N, C-alpha and C positions, 0 to 999 in steps of 0.2 A: 472523629475528632470531637473532643469534649470542649464544651464553651460555658461560660459563666458559672453558675451554681453547680455543674457537673463536676468541675475540678474540686477534688477533695483533700489534695495533699496539703499540709500546713504551710510549706514554705515553697515558692516557685521563683525562678528566674524571670524577669519581666523586661520585655522590649516594648517601648511607647509606640504610638502611631507615626511618629517621625523617624523611626528606626534607631533611637537612642536607648542605650541599655539602662534600665533603672536599678539593675542589681538583684540580688536575692532578698525578696521581701514576703511578708505574710500574704496568704491568699486573699484574706479579707480586705487587707489594705489595697491590694491590686483591683479588687472588685470595686471598691470605692472610687479608685481613680479612673476605672473604666466608666463606670455610672456618671461621675462628674463630667466627662467628656462626651457622654452619649454614645458610647461605643460598647463592644463586647470584649471579654477577655476569652482568648482562643489559645488552646494548648497545640503547640506546632511540633514540639520535640518531646513525646511523652517518655521514651526510653532512658533519657539522661537523667542524672540525679544532681541536683533538683531539676525537675522538668522545666522546660522553656516554654513560656506563654507570651502571646503578643496581644497588645491591645489594638483592635481593628474593628471595622464595620463589617460584621460576619456576612451580612446578606450581599454586601458589594463584593466580598471575597469570593463567595459561592458562585455568584453570577459571572465574575471573571473567569474562574475555573471552568464553568460550563461553556463560556464562550470559546476559550482555548480549546477544549475537547471538540467543540463543533468545528472550529478552524482545521484542527489537525485532521479530523475525519474527512473534511472536504478534500484535502489534499491527497489522500488514500485512493487507490484504485483497485477494485477487486477484479482480478484477471478472470475472464470467462473463456470457456473453450467453445469456439464456434466450429461447426462442421460443414464442409462443402464437399458434395458427392459428384463424382464423374463416372462417366461410362468410357470404355477404351476406345470407341469410335465416335469421339466428340467432335463436333465441327468447331472450326477456328472461331467464329463469332462467340459461340457459347463458351469456348475456353477463355476467351478475353474477358467476357462479362463476368465470370466466376473468378477470374484472377483479379479484377478491379474490386470486386467485394472482399477478396482476401486481403487485398492492400489495405483497404479501409479498416478492417478489422485489426490488422497489425499495426497500423498507425494509431489505434485507440488503445493500444496495448493488450489486446486480446490475443490468446493463442488460437491456432486454426488447425482443425484436424481435416486432412485430405483423405477421402475414401473413394477408391476405384472398384467399382462393382461389376462383376462378370457374370454373364448369363450363357447357359447352353454351350455352343461351340466356341464362344469367346474364350472359354477356359484353355484352348489350345494355344491361345496367343497372350499368355501372361506378360511377355516382354513389352507389348504395347502400353500395357498399364504402368509397367516399371519406367519405360520412356516418358510418359506423361508426367509421372512423379518427378522424374529428373528434370524436365523441361520446367516445371513449377519451381523447384529449388533454384534452378539456374536464373529464372526471371525475377524471383523475389528475394535474391540473394543480398541485395543492398539494404533491405529492411527487415530481413528475418534470419534466424539460425535454426537449424534443425534440432529439435528438442528429442524427437524419436525418428529413428530412421524407419524407412518402410519395412512393414511386417506383413507376411500373407498368412491369413487366417481362412482357409477354405476358399470360398468364392469372392473374397475381399482382400484388398491390399489397403492398409492405412499408414498414415505418416502424419507427425504433428510438427508444425513450425511455431515458433515463438518469436515475439518482437526483438529486435536487436537492441541492446541497451544503448542509452544516450552517450555514455563514455566512449564506447567503440566507435560511434559515428564521429565523434569529436576527434578521436585519435586517427582515424583514417584521413579526415579532412587536413589534420595538421601534417601527416605524413605526405600527402599530395602537394601541399603547400611546400614543404622542405624540398621536394624533388623539383619543383619549378624554380 
């Protein structure tokens, strides 16, 4: 953005600090008006002919822009991939404990990668690992969707669940209310 003396075009369209158009005037005259009011002349539309400039407090404008950028950054959430590892012969308490962690991750809008690791003779019972992942999917179906179905790679089976979007939750609630 060009401001004050950096604007070198002879004639510009000027908007004052109250939003009123002053018309197409010489750059030097616009600079005088801005200096009289103790403000800056800022080029806001450089690609049109003549360029559009506005009389404003440039420091305040920059501050408001950075404030808007910070606010929009606060509202964003960077999704992370969390991993939870299981063994095929997991005890019930351990399963529930890990399931609660997965629920917490999904509620925080993070993805969860479930890994079932087999050792030794456990490889003969791959179906136990598959049943375990099916149970996870069933118990977390309210708050999650399958992003990658279970895949076997050697001694490991992996699956990724992602958080269910807010729209789908709202739609299900409306459908349930309609049925009642």
